[in-house]
MIMAR-855412 format. One record per residue (C-alpha): residue number from 1; x, y, z. Coordinates in steps of 0.2 Angstrom, whole numbers, plus 5000, padded with zeros to 4 digits. Layout:
// residues N
nr->NUM&u->X&v->Y&w->Z
...
END
This chain:
// residues 469
nr->1&u->5151&v->4797&w->4566
nr->2&u->5140&v->4785&w->4574
nr->3&u->5154&v->4777&w->4583
nr->4&u->5161&v->4796&w->4588
nr->5&u->5143&v->4799&w->4596
nr->6&u->5142&v->4782&w->4606
nr->7&u->5158&v->4786&w->4613
nr->8&u->5152&v->4803&w->4622
nr->9&u->5136&v->4798&w->4626
nr->10&u->5142&v->4793&w->4645
nr->11&u->5149&v->4809&w->4649
nr->12&u->5131&v->4817&w->4643
nr->13&u->5121&v->4805&w->4653
nr->14&u->5136&v->4810&w->4669
nr->15&u->5133&v->4827&w->4662
nr->16&u->5115&v->4828&w->4665
nr->17&u->5112&v->4817&w->4682
nr->18&u->5124&v->4828&w->4689
nr->19&u->5113&v->4843&w->4683
nr->20&u->5097&v->4836&w->4692
nr->21&u->5104&v->4832&w->4706
nr->22&u->5110&v->4849&w->4708
nr->23&u->5094&v->4856&w->4703
nr->24&u->5086&v->4845&w->4714
nr->25&u->5097&v->4852&w->4729
nr->26&u->5095&v->4868&w->4725
nr->27&u->5076&v->4864&w->4727
nr->28&u->5076&v->4856&w->4743
nr->29&u->5087&v->4869&w->4751
nr->30&u->5075&v->4883&w->4745
nr->31&u->5060&v->4873&w->4750
nr->32&u->5051&v->4882&w->4763
nr->33&u->5050&v->4879&w->4780
nr->34&u->5035&v->4871&w->4786
nr->35&u->5031&v->4882&w->4802
nr->36&u->5028&v->4873&w->4821
nr->37&u->5011&v->4876&w->4828
nr->38&u->5016&v->4872&w->4845
nr->39&u->5032&v->4885&w->4845
nr->40&u->5028&v->4903&w->4841
nr->41&u->5037&v->4920&w->4842
nr->42&u->5027&v->4936&w->4846
nr->43&u->5036&v->4949&w->4843
nr->44&u->5035&v->4970&w->4840
nr->45&u->5023&v->4973&w->4855
nr->46&u->5026&v->4984&w->4871
nr->47&u->5028&v->4971&w->4883
nr->48&u->5022&v->4974&w->4902
nr->49&u->5030&v->4959&w->4911
nr->50&u->5024&v->4965&w->4929
nr->51&u->5041&v->4956&w->4934
nr->52&u->5060&v->4963&w->4937
nr->53&u->5059&v->4966&w->4918
nr->54&u->5048&v->4980&w->4919
nr->55&u->5038&v->4985&w->4902
nr->56&u->5049&v->4981&w->4887
nr->57&u->5049&v->4993&w->4871
nr->58&u->5049&v->4984&w->4855
nr->59&u->5046&v->4967&w->4862
nr->60&u->5048&v->4946&w->4857
nr->61&u->5045&v->4933&w->4867
nr->62&u->5045&v->4915&w->4864
nr->63&u->5032&v->4903&w->4867
nr->64&u->5034&v->4884&w->4865
nr->65&u->5016&v->4873&w->4870
nr->66&u->5009&v->4881&w->4884
nr->67&u->5025&v->4888&w->4892
nr->68&u->5036&v->4906&w->4890
nr->69&u->5053&v->4901&w->4888
nr->70&u->5062&v->4916&w->4882
nr->71&u->5059&v->4937&w->4885
nr->72&u->5067&v->4952&w->4878
nr->73&u->5069&v->4965&w->4866
nr->74&u->5065&v->4960&w->4845
nr->75&u->5082&v->4953&w->4839
nr->76&u->5086&v->4949&w->4855
nr->77&u->5077&v->4934&w->4856
nr->78&u->5081&v->4919&w->4846
nr->79&u->5070&v->4906&w->4837
nr->80&u->5073&v->4893&w->4825
nr->81&u->5067&v->4895&w->4807
nr->82&u->5053&v->4884&w->4808
nr->83&u->5044&v->4895&w->4824
nr->84&u->5027&v->4904&w->4819
nr->85&u->5031&v->4921&w->4820
nr->86&u->5016&v->4934&w->4826
nr->87&u->5019&v->4953&w->4822
nr->88&u->5011&v->4963&w->4837
nr->89&u->5016&v->4981&w->4833
nr->90&u->5008&v->4993&w->4838
nr->91&u->5000&v->4983&w->4852
nr->92&u->5003&v->4981&w->4872
nr->93&u->5004&v->4962&w->4878
nr->94&u->5002&v->4961&w->4898
nr->95&u->4999&v->4947&w->4910
nr->96&u->4982&v->4937&w->4908
nr->97&u->4969&v->4942&w->4924
nr->98&u->4969&v->4933&w->4940
nr->99&u->4951&v->4936&w->4949
nr->100&u->4955&v->4930&w->4967
nr->101&u->4936&v->4932&w->4971
nr->102&u->4921&v->4924&w->4962
nr->103&u->4905&v->4917&w->4963
nr->104&u->4900&v->4902&w->4948
nr->105&u->4887&v->4895&w->4941
nr->106&u->4869&v->4904&w->4953
nr->107&u->4869&v->4918&w->4938
nr->108&u->4860&v->4917&w->4922
nr->109&u->4855&v->4932&w->4914
nr->110&u->4845&v->4943&w->4928
nr->111&u->4840&v->4924&w->4937
nr->112&u->4847&v->4921&w->4951
nr->113&u->4844&v->4904&w->4958
nr->114&u->4851&v->4887&w->4964
nr->115&u->4843&v->4879&w->4950
nr->116&u->4856&v->4887&w->4939
nr->117&u->4871&v->4879&w->4946
nr->118&u->4874&v->4867&w->4932
nr->119&u->4889&v->4861&w->4921
nr->120&u->4881&v->4871&w->4909
nr->121&u->4879&v->4890&w->4915
nr->122&u->4897&v->4885&w->4925
nr->123&u->4908&v->4880&w->4908
nr->124&u->4899&v->4897&w->4901
nr->125&u->4903&v->4907&w->4917
nr->126&u->4921&v->4902&w->4913
nr->127&u->4921&v->4906&w->4895
nr->128&u->4915&v->4923&w->4899
nr->129&u->4932&v->4925&w->4910
nr->130&u->4941&v->4919&w->4897
nr->131&u->4935&v->4930&w->4883
nr->132&u->4940&v->4944&w->4895
nr->133&u->4957&v->4939&w->4898
nr->134&u->4955&v->4928&w->4915
nr->135&u->4967&v->4916&w->4917
nr->136&u->4963&v->4908&w->4934
nr->137&u->4948&v->4913&w->4944
nr->138&u->4943&v->4906&w->4962
nr->139&u->4926&v->4905&w->4967
nr->140&u->4926&v->4908&w->4983
nr->141&u->4914&v->4899&w->4994
nr->142&u->4896&v->4893&w->4993
nr->143&u->4901&v->4875&w->4982
nr->144&u->4891&v->4861&w->4979
nr->145&u->4895&v->4844&w->4974
nr->146&u->4896&v->4849&w->4954
nr->147&u->4908&v->4861&w->4957
nr->148&u->4920&v->4852&w->4965
nr->149&u->4918&v->4837&w->4951
nr->150&u->4919&v->4852&w->4936
nr->151&u->4934&v->4857&w->4946
nr->152&u->4944&v->4840&w->4946
nr->153&u->4937&v->4836&w->4928
nr->154&u->4947&v->4854&w->4922
nr->155&u->4961&v->4849&w->4932
nr->156&u->4965&v->4833&w->4924
nr->157&u->4959&v->4839&w->4907
nr->158&u->4960&v->4855&w->4902
nr->159&u->4944&v->4863&w->4891
nr->160&u->4952&v->4876&w->4879
nr->161&u->4944&v->4895&w->4882
nr->162&u->4943&v->4892&w->4902
nr->163&u->4953&v->4898&w->4913
nr->164&u->4961&v->4889&w->4929
nr->165&u->4945&v->4884&w->4940
nr->166&u->4947&v->4887&w->4958
nr->167&u->4937&v->4882&w->4972
nr->168&u->4937&v->4887&w->4990
nr->169&u->4925&v->4874&w->4994
nr->170&u->4907&v->4878&w->5003
nr->171&u->4916&v->4888&w->5014
nr->172&u->4910&v->4891&w->5035
nr->173&u->4895&v->4900&w->5042
nr->174&u->4883&v->4902&w->5056
nr->175&u->4868&v->4889&w->5053
nr->176&u->4856&v->4899&w->5037
nr->177&u->4869&v->4913&w->5039
nr->178&u->4883&v->4921&w->5027
nr->179&u->4881&v->4921&w->5011
nr->180&u->4864&v->4930&w->5003
nr->181&u->4851&v->4917&w->4997
nr->182&u->4854&v->4907&w->4984
nr->183&u->4872&v->4904&w->4992
nr->184&u->4867&v->4903&w->5010
nr->185&u->4863&v->4883&w->5012
nr->186&u->4880&v->4880&w->5003
nr->187&u->4892&v->4882&w->5015
nr->188&u->4895&v->4873&w->5032
nr->189&u->4884&v->4876&w->5048
nr->190&u->4895&v->4879&w->5061
nr->191&u->4889&v->4884&w->5079
nr->192&u->4902&v->4878&w->5091
nr->193&u->4922&v->4877&w->5088
nr->194&u->4921&v->4856&w->5087
nr->195&u->4908&v->4859&w->5072
nr->196&u->4921&v->4871&w->5065
nr->197&u->4935&v->4859&w->5063
nr->198&u->4926&v->4844&w->5058
nr->199&u->4920&v->4857&w->5043
nr->200&u->4939&v->4863&w->5039
nr->201&u->4948&v->4845&w->5041
nr->202&u->4933&v->4838&w->5028
nr->203&u->4936&v->4854&w->5015
nr->204&u->4955&v->4848&w->5016
nr->205&u->4949&v->4831&w->5012
nr->206&u->4940&v->4837&w->4997
nr->207&u->4956&v->4846&w->4991
nr->208&u->4949&v->4864&w->4992
nr->209&u->4961&v->4874&w->4984
nr->210&u->4974&v->4886&w->4997
nr->211&u->4959&v->4894&w->5005
nr->212&u->4944&v->4893&w->5019
nr->213&u->4931&v->4905&w->5016
nr->214&u->4922&v->4912&w->5033
nr->215&u->4906&v->4924&w->5034
nr->216&u->4908&v->4933&w->5049
nr->217&u->4891&v->4945&w->5045
nr->218&u->4873&v->4945&w->5053
nr->219&u->4867&v->4954&w->5034
nr->220&u->4861&v->4970&w->5046
nr->221&u->4853&v->4959&w->5058
nr->222&u->4845&v->4947&w->5047
nr->223&u->4854&v->4932&w->5051
nr->224&u->4866&v->4926&w->5065
nr->225&u->4885&v->4931&w->5066
nr->226&u->4900&v->4917&w->5068
nr->227&u->4907&v->4921&w->5085
nr->228&u->4924&v->4922&w->5089
nr->229&u->4927&v->4906&w->5099
nr->230&u->4921&v->4896&w->5082
nr->231&u->4929&v->4908&w->5069
nr->232&u->4946&v->4908&w->5078
nr->233&u->4943&v->4887&w->5079
nr->234&u->4942&v->4887&w->5061
nr->235&u->4956&v->4898&w->5058
nr->236&u->4969&v->4888&w->5069
nr->237&u->4963&v->4872&w->5063
nr->238&u->4964&v->4878&w->5043
nr->239&u->4981&v->4883&w->5048
nr->240&u->4986&v->4864&w->5056
nr->241&u->4980&v->4857&w->5039
nr->242&u->4993&v->4868&w->5028
nr->243&u->4977&v->4876&w->5026
nr->244&u->4976&v->4899&w->5024
nr->245&u->4960&v->4907&w->5027
nr->246&u->4950&v->4923&w->5022
nr->247&u->4937&v->4930&w->5027
nr->248&u->4919&v->4939&w->5021
nr->249&u->4918&v->4952&w->5035
nr->250&u->4911&v->4969&w->5035
nr->251&u->4910&v->4979&w->5050
nr->252&u->4926&v->4986&w->5058
nr->253&u->4925&v->4980&w->5074
nr->254&u->4924&v->4962&w->5067
nr->255&u->4936&v->4965&w->5056
nr->256&u->4951&v->4970&w->5070
nr->257&u->4945&v->4954&w->5079
nr->258&u->4948&v->4941&w->5067
nr->259&u->4962&v->4949&w->5060
nr->260&u->4970&v->4948&w->5080
nr->261&u->4963&v->4928&w->5075
nr->262&u->4976&v->4925&w->5063
nr->263&u->4965&v->4929&w->5049
nr->264&u->4978&v->4927&w->5032
nr->265&u->4966&v->4939&w->5022
nr->266&u->4953&v->4947&w->5017
nr->267&u->4938&v->4944&w->5004
nr->268&u->4931&v->4961&w->5005
nr->269&u->4940&v->4979&w->5011
nr->270&u->4938&v->4982&w->5030
nr->271&u->4927&v->4997&w->5026
nr->272&u->4914&v->4989&w->5016
nr->273&u->4900&v->4993&w->5030
nr->274&u->4904&v->5011&w->5027
nr->275&u->4914&v->5016&w->5041
nr->276&u->4931&v->5023&w->5040
nr->277&u->4947&v->5017&w->5043
nr->278&u->4955&v->5020&w->5059
nr->279&u->4972&v->5020&w->5068
nr->280&u->4972&v->5006&w->5076
nr->281&u->4965&v->4995&w->5062
nr->282&u->4978&v->5003&w->5050
nr->283&u->4990&v->4998&w->5062
nr->284&u->4984&v->4980&w->5065
nr->285&u->4987&v->4979&w->5047
nr->286&u->5004&v->4985&w->5046
nr->287&u->5010&v->4975&w->5059
nr->288&u->5006&v->4960&w->5048
nr->289&u->5013&v->4960&w->5032
nr->290&u->5008&v->4946&w->5025
nr->291&u->4989&v->4951&w->5028
nr->292&u->4981&v->4952&w->5012
nr->293&u->4966&v->4964&w->5004
nr->294&u->4954&v->4958&w->4991
nr->295&u->4948&v->4974&w->4986
nr->296&u->4932&v->4971&w->4978
nr->297&u->4929&v->4989&w->4974
nr->298&u->4919&v->4992&w->4956
nr->299&u->4900&v->4985&w->4966
nr->300&u->4902&v->5000&w->4979
nr->301&u->4907&v->5013&w->4968
nr->302&u->4894&v->5007&w->4958
nr->303&u->4880&v->5008&w->4975
nr->304&u->4887&v->5027&w->4978
nr->305&u->4886&v->5031&w->4957
nr->306&u->4867&v->5027&w->4957
nr->307&u->4859&v->5011&w->4952
nr->308&u->4861&v->5014&w->4934
nr->309&u->4881&v->5005&w->4930
nr->310&u->4892&v->5020&w->4924
nr->311&u->4898&v->5007&w->4914
nr->312&u->4884&v->5002&w->4903
nr->313&u->4888&v->5011&w->4887
nr->314&u->4906&v->5002&w->4886
nr->315&u->4909&v->4995&w->4868
nr->316&u->4915&v->4978&w->4879
nr->317&u->4898&v->4976&w->4887
nr->318&u->4888&v->4973&w->4868
nr->319&u->4900&v->4961&w->4865
nr->320&u->4894&v->4949&w->4876
nr->321&u->4877&v->4951&w->4879
nr->322&u->4863&v->4955&w->4870
nr->323&u->4852&v->4972&w->4867
nr->324&u->4839&v->4962&w->4880
nr->325&u->4851&v->4960&w->4893
nr->326&u->4859&v->4977&w->4893
nr->327&u->4841&v->4984&w->4894
nr->328&u->4838&v->4976&w->4911
nr->329&u->4854&v->4986&w->4919
nr->330&u->4844&v->5001&w->4915
nr->331&u->4839&v->5013&w->4929
nr->332&u->4839&v->5031&w->4937
nr->333&u->4853&v->5040&w->4927
nr->334&u->4868&v->5043&w->4939
nr->335&u->4868&v->5058&w->4954
nr->336&u->4878&v->5074&w->4948
nr->337&u->4886&v->5072&w->4965
nr->338&u->4892&v->5054&w->4963
nr->339&u->4912&v->5056&w->4958
nr->340&u->4914&v->5068&w->4974
nr->341&u->4905&v->5056&w->4984
nr->342&u->4917&v->5042&w->4979
nr->343&u->4932&v->5052&w->4979
nr->344&u->4930&v->5060&w->4996
nr->345&u->4921&v->5045&w->5003
nr->346&u->4927&v->5030&w->5015
nr->347&u->4933&v->5021&w->4998
nr->348&u->4948&v->5031&w->4991
nr->349&u->4954&v->5037&w->5011
nr->350&u->4954&v->5017&w->5016
nr->351&u->4964&v->5012&w->4999
nr->352&u->4976&v->5025&w->5001
nr->353&u->4976&v->5022&w->5021
nr->354&u->4981&v->5004&w->5018
nr->355&u->4994&v->5007&w->5003
nr->356&u->5004&v->5019&w->5015
nr->357&u->5009&v->5005&w->5027
nr->358&u->5011&v->4992&w->5011
nr->359&u->4995&v->4982&w->5012
nr->360&u->4996&v->4968&w->4998
nr->361&u->4979&v->4973&w->4988
nr->362&u->4973&v->4960&w->4973
nr->363&u->4960&v->4959&w->4962
nr->364&u->4943&v->4952&w->4965
nr->365&u->4925&v->4957&w->4959
nr->366&u->4912&v->4945&w->4968
nr->367&u->4904&v->4943&w->4949
nr->368&u->4890&v->4931&w->4953
nr->369&u->4885&v->4938&w->4968
nr->370&u->4872&v->4949&w->4973
nr->371&u->4882&v->4964&w->4970
nr->372&u->4893&v->4956&w->4957
nr->373&u->4878&v->4954&w->4945
nr->374&u->4883&v->4942&w->4930
nr->375&u->4895&v->4952&w->4921
nr->376&u->4909&v->4940&w->4922
nr->377&u->4926&v->4945&w->4914
nr->378&u->4918&v->4962&w->4911
nr->379&u->4919&v->4966&w->4934
nr->380&u->4937&v->4962&w->4932
nr->381&u->4941&v->4977&w->4919
nr->382&u->4927&v->4989&w->4929
nr->383&u->4936&v->4982&w->4944
nr->384&u->4952&v->4987&w->4938
nr->385&u->4947&v->5004&w->4934
nr->386&u->4938&v->5007&w->4952
nr->387&u->4956&v->5004&w->4958
nr->388&u->4963&v->5019&w->4949
nr->389&u->4947&v->5029&w->4954
nr->390&u->4951&v->5026&w->4973
nr->391&u->4968&v->5032&w->4974
nr->392&u->4980&v->5019&w->4964
nr->393&u->4989&v->5021&w->4951
nr->394&u->4988&v->5012&w->4934
nr->395&u->5003&v->5001&w->4938
nr->396&u->4997&v->4996&w->4955
nr->397&u->4979&v->4990&w->4948
nr->398&u->4987&v->4980&w->4934
nr->399&u->5001&v->4972&w->4947
nr->400&u->4982&v->4968&w->4959
nr->401&u->4975&v->4960&w->4945
nr->402&u->4991&v->4949&w->4940
nr->403&u->5006&v->4947&w->4949
nr->404&u->4999&v->4949&w->4968
nr->405&u->4982&v->4940&w->4965
nr->406&u->4992&v->4926&w->4960
nr->407&u->5004&v->4926&w->4973
nr->408&u->4988&v->4925&w->4985
nr->409&u->4981&v->4912&w->4976
nr->410&u->4999&v->4902&w->4976
nr->411&u->4999&v->4902&w->4956
nr->412&u->5018&v->4901&w->4952
nr->413&u->5015&v->4900&w->4935
nr->414&u->5003&v->4914&w->4931
nr->415&u->5003&v->4932&w->4933
nr->416&u->5019&v->4941&w->4926
nr->417&u->5026&v->4936&w->4904
nr->418&u->5044&v->4928&w->4908
nr->419&u->5054&v->4912&w->4905
nr->420&u->5045&v->4896&w->4914
nr->421&u->5029&v->4904&w->4916
nr->422&u->5013&v->4897&w->4908
nr->423&u->5010&v->4908&w->4891
nr->424&u->4992&v->4918&w->4898
nr->425&u->4992&v->4936&w->4891
nr->426&u->4979&v->4948&w->4884
nr->427&u->4985&v->4959&w->4868
nr->428&u->4978&v->4977&w->4869
nr->429&u->4975&v->4989&w->4857
nr->430&u->4983&v->5003&w->4867
nr->431&u->4992&v->5005&w->4884
nr->432&u->4984&v->5001&w->4901
nr->433&u->5000&v->5011&w->4910
nr->434&u->4994&v->5027&w->4900
nr->435&u->4973&v->5025&w->4905
nr->436&u->4970&v->5008&w->4915
nr->437&u->4952&v->5008&w->4903
nr->438&u->4963&v->5002&w->4888
nr->439&u->4961&v->4986&w->4899
nr->440&u->4947&v->4984&w->4890
nr->441&u->4953&v->4988&w->4873
nr->442&u->4957&v->4967&w->4870
nr->443&u->4965&v->4964&w->4853
nr->444&u->4965&v->4943&w->4857
nr->445&u->4970&v->4934&w->4875
nr->446&u->4978&v->4917&w->4874
nr->447&u->4979&v->4905&w->4886
nr->448&u->4989&v->4890&w->4890
nr->449&u->4997&v->4897&w->4873
nr->450&u->4983&v->4894&w->4865
nr->451&u->4971&v->4911&w->4859
nr->452&u->4955&v->4909&w->4865
nr->453&u->4942&v->4909&w->4850
nr->454&u->4934&v->4926&w->4853
nr->455&u->4924&v->4927&w->4836
nr->456&u->4915&v->4908&w->4841
nr->457&u->4912&v->4915&w->4858
nr->458&u->4902&v->4930&w->4853
nr->459&u->4895&v->4923&w->4840
nr->460&u->4887&v->4910&w->4853
nr->461&u->4882&v->4924&w->4866
nr->462&u->4875&v->4937&w->4853
nr->463&u->4873&v->4933&w->4836
nr->464&u->4888&v->4943&w->4827
nr->465&u->4905&v->4936&w->4829
nr->466&u->4914&v->4951&w->4825
nr->467&u->4917&v->4967&w->4838
nr->468&u->4906&v->4982&w->4838
nr->469&u->4918&v->4994&w->4843
END
């Protein structure tokens, strides 16, 4: 009997070994796939692509590292099993905002001084922009050496929770002219064509981002205005150096002359002085299809509506400002005739006249300057709302804030949600095509494929990590 058992032992051993191997194989097959942190499938949202694909319902898009690699409807986009999946059902996704006109560094709360222009303060402004879904910002003139250095540093080694930082450098103005204090001493002071050309060449050497800013404004007679021969030389030299030009020009007569001199774009609309557009001005724009206008409407709208901001009660403001900071904004109530003055005034009539001849609008809120205040990020959303108040459709306002501004700044990887583009987008709780104010209902922001840590930023600014809605 014992011998019989011994004869069967090898067979039993083989069977046991096979069973163990099978169990191990099954266990291996059933082991959960480890998700990849650098590959994410977002699905279920309404996707406003801002490109030829239009708006995709129940969309899906695949992001690898910092780049969008596939876009389509859910089920059409293929993703490997190891891709991380994010369910965005019920949400709306739009491209991140491109702010083509801001002034970083000078504002700190209610304070507006050159002493505020520090690395810490500029980074704080960049954080505020990122929090609100801004993927890139152009510091439109009045830059100081620190700004160039920080731009170069961030370009080489991007910091989380900051947008792409671009600068037009110092810009050009008459000596002791140009922007309001404390920005006034930053631009090149030029009074001859030769000085203007030399300044442009120095800006080229500093590798400014695309645009030379030119101030043509006497600030209501308080400073001297840049003469035509000087700004014409600056425009000509910029074009010779492969650069473009943009102007801060308020008076309608000056707008006409600088357009004729070859300016590439306006940093403010041509009716900023309060003068209505005439047929000659509209015709000049129609003849120049590449001439763009950065609208900067919201501060003008606020002036018309009264000193108390019409948006002071918006929940988004409370997410990034303390009650004490918000209280500083409290001023007289909005006049009863404010809406009628706005809707029947030169601003919406001017917007509609330029829209009718195909002028390309970009978004810039002038945040950080006198009128723009310290509402970095918030102001971009108020600007979109002001565009719609002035007669654009929500879709046109979104285009100005994303695709158009990216094109104006030469940012080929930004402005749309499409394969090959940078993964910069905003997740919203509601559809801005239905109501442009829904751009302020932000659920999440992604820049370069990474979620902005909005809770940590909120806590730093207000002491609260959760949003108050």
